[in-house]
N, C-alpha and C positions, 0 to 999 in steps of 0.2 A: 439851331431853330433860332430866327430872330423872335425880338419880344412879342411880337405882333405877326400873327401869320399872313396879315396885310391888313395894308390901313385902308379903312372905310373913305371911300370917295366923300368925304361930307364936310360942311362949310360951316361954322355955329361962331355965335360972337357971345351969346347967353346961355352957358349950360346949366341943367339941374341935374342933381342926382338925387334919385328917390328910392325907399325902399318899401315895400308894402310887407304888412306883418300879417301873419295870420296864424292859426292854430288847426288841428284834426285831434280830435281824440284816440284817432289812429296811433300817435305818437307815445299815449299811455300803452300800448301791447306790448308787453316783453318781447325784445327782439326785432321788433321795426324800426326803431329811430337808435341813433348813437349818439343823437346830441344831447347834452344836458347830464347830470347827476345818476338823473334815476328816468325810467320811462315817467314817472309823474312828473318829475321836476325837468323835463323836456318843455312842458308847456309853458316853461315861465321863460325858456329862454329867446325868444323874440323881442320881448321885453328889455330883456337885459342887454342883448346886443345893440338895440338901440340905445341904451345910456350908455356903452361903452363909445360907441362911434360917434356919438356926438359928442361928451365929456372926457373922454378917454380912461375912462375908470367905471366900475360899477360901487356905487356904493350904499342902495339902497337894501342890498342883501348881501349877505356873504359867499361870492361865485366867484370862481378861478376865471381869468381869460384864458385859459388853456383845458384842453382837456384831459383825461387822466394819463394819459401818455406823454403829457407836457408839449402835445402839438398846440402852437396858438390859434386861437378859435379864426373864422375868417373875417370876423368884426374887427377884429385887431388889424388883420391887413387891411381892410376897409378904409378903418380909421386913418394908418398910417398915409394912404392913399391919399385921401383927400385933403388931411392936414398939408401934404407937400402942395397940394394943387391950389389950395386955399378956398375948397368949395365948403359949406356948410351943407348936411343932408337934409332931405327931408323924408319923415316918415308917416306911413298910411297905415293907420289901426284899422286894418280890413274885420276883423275878429279874436279877439284873446282873452283870457280868463281874466287879466288884470292889465288894466291901463299901464301903459310905461310912465316913467319917473321922467319923461323929457316932453317936452310939448310935440305933437304930432295933428295931422289931419285925423279925423275919426269919419270910417263910413258906417259908424255904428251897427257894428256887426257882431254876431256871437261865433264861438268857438265851433268848428265844423263837427259832424257827429259823426259817428261810427257808420261807415256808408252798407255795410253787411247787413244791419238791420231796419234801414230806412232810408227817405232822405237823408244824404249829409249836408246839405247847406240847404232848408227850405224856402229861403229868403234870397236866394241866389239872384233872382230875375231883382229884384231889389237893390242886391250890391252890385249889380253890374250897372244898373242908373245911377248907383252912387258914383261908382268909378268913371261913369260919362260924365256927371258933374265935376270931379276933381280933375279929369283930361280937357274940359272946358277951361275950367279956372284956370290950369297952369297954362294953356296954349300961347295967352298973351306976355307970359311971364319968362319963357325959356324957349330957346329954338332948338336946342336939342335937350333931350329927356332922357337920360340914362337911367333904366329902371328895373330895379333888382327883387329880390323876396327874401323872406326867412319865415319857413314855415317846417319844423321839425314833424319827421313823418311825411312829408310834401311829396318825397319820390315815389309816395305808394299810391296817393290820391292820383298823383299825375300819371303813374301806370293805369290806374282804372280808369282815367278819363281818356287817354289815349288809345287804350284796347276798345272802351266803348263808342270811340269815332273809328274804329275800324284798324288801327294800325297796329303792325305785330311790335308793338315796343317794350323794350328792357332796360328800365331804367337804372339810375348809378344810385351811390349811397353815400354816406359821410363815413362807413364804416370800413376798413380794410377790406373784410369779408364782406361782400355784400351778402344781407340776408335774404337770397331770391326765394327758397323756399317760404319762408312767411309772408314775403311780398306778394308770391304766384298763390299762395292760399288763400289771402285776402282778395285777391283781384276774380279769383276763380268764384267767391262767394260774393261777389259783389256782381258779377255779371250774370251770372244767375238769376239773380234776385230782379236786375234791371232788364236782364231779357223777356222777364215776365209781364212788362210795363206796355208792351209794344214798341212803337216807334219813337225815338225822342229827338226833340230840337239841340241843337249844341247847346243851349240856356238847359234846357231838361238834364242834360249830360253834367253840367256843372252843379245842378241841383240833385241829383241822384247819387255820383259818386266824387265829387271835387271835393274844393274845402276852400272857406272865404276868400284867402289871396286870390286864386283864381279867377273866381268872378269878377271883384276889382280889378283886378291887372286888365282883365279882358274889356270892362269898361272905360279903363285909362287908355287903353290902345285903339279903341274904339274910336273916341272922341279927341285926343290928343291932335294936334293940326302942324307938329313943331317936327322935325327928326326925332326919330324913337330907336332908341337900341334896348333890346332886352337882356338883363345883365343876369345870367344865371343860366344853370344847366337844366336838366329834364323838366324840371316845374315851370319855366317858363318857355320851353319846348311844347309843353301843355297848353299854353295860353298860344301859342302859335300855332296849334292844331284847332284850338277851336276859333281862331280869327280864320283859318282857312277854311274850315267846315263853315262858317257864314258868309264866306264869299268877300270877304275886307281883305285889304291890303296884309301881309304878313311882315312884319320888321325883322332886320338883322338883328341876329343872335351874338352876344360876345360872353364867352367863358373861358375859363383856365383850361389848359392841356391835360389838365388831370382827370377831367369829366370826358374830355375826348377819348384820352387814351385806357378808359375802365374797359378791359375784355368782358365784363359782366354787362354790359351794356350796349347800346347802339346808337348813341349820340349822334354820331355825326353821319351815318346813313340815314337816318330818321330826319335829321336838319335838313338835308338836302332834298332828299325827297319833298319836304315842305317848302322848300326855296325859301328859306330864312337867310341862305349865305352866311356860314357859321365864322366866327371871327376867333382866333384861338390866342391867349396869352400864354407865353412860357415865362414865369418869374423867375427860372432857375434856382427856385429854393432848394436843388441837392448841392448846390456849389455856394451858398450864401454863408455857408459858416455857422450853420444854427442847428444841433439835431431835432429839434421840435419840427421847424419848416421844412426839414428835410421827409420829415414823415409826410407829405404832401405827397411825394414821388413815389412813396409806396403804397400811396391810394387811400389815405387816412384824407378826411374832410374833403379836400378836392376843391369845394366851391361854396359860398354862401354867404348873405348880406350883401351880395352884388360885390363880391373882392373881385373880381374877373372884369367886373366894367368899371370898376373903381381905379384899379390900375390901369387898364386900356386910357380911361379919361385922362389919367395924369399924364400920360406919355402923350396921347392927342393934345395937350395944351403944353407941349413943348418941354416936360422935362425927362432928361436922359434917363435911360434904363438903370445905370449904376446908380444915379440918385434917387431913384425909386426903390431900389433893392436895399439901399443902405437905409433908409427910413422906415421900411419897414422891418429891417433885421434892429434897428434902434427900439422900436417900438412891442419887439418880441423878446428884448431884452439882452440884446447884443450877442456875439458870439458866445458859442458854446460848444 
């Protein structure tokens, strides 16, 4: 497969790469999220990823840029691709327990709550409007916006949102073994609760079943006036589903082949039903000469922090796939 499954027919002169950061208390439920050193520690991952992508290191806390198995996190991949492209990242805090140690736009949200017991994002409509404000702010600054996300536990909230919108969805995971039984149990509990509330608007679905990133990213997509590429897997597919339910234009999605090839999910089929025209990046991590990066091919991590979009953007800016792989390899510590 080529580096990109297809080259999007887009022209741009002023690209911008941005990641919406958010959290959900579902990531602290044991067995739901593979991010972070522990379920509770997963809540800190977005802020640490923002620090790594922005500065090249995490100094605010004692944290490793690798998973417990030695697999470099997607933030490492994103950092490498953006450095090669010469692009600074723009982070948006949709709702975190702690502010990142690097500059970011703040939507003034809070961490998402557990949707099994009540509304997940009580201020969803306000966060959507905050996202619209950010979309309007960015419109004159860039003619291409590549928009990623970082939300541990977010594939579970995405599952709840997609199901609540009526889609037969099965979402991916950062784990080699997708914790489908745990995620399905959460989704059943959420849908049982939401089903007793009567018909919900798409914004109501975000309020009851989503997370703050989904609300802010929806608002940005509604208001941004340039070319928008959603850079991520099933979490941004949920954003596309919300936009489709609202009758809004649905942007294209760019993600890695590791999300597409997850046998426990149905990303490609759902993406095509939603009309997002998925573009897949094949970084070739299995042949790059790094045992940790090769674990992406086994299904670990797969995507996150806009990694697939950052790789694609570096390529669209004229960088050769060999150069892109080499800079990722260097960021991961060289051949192992």
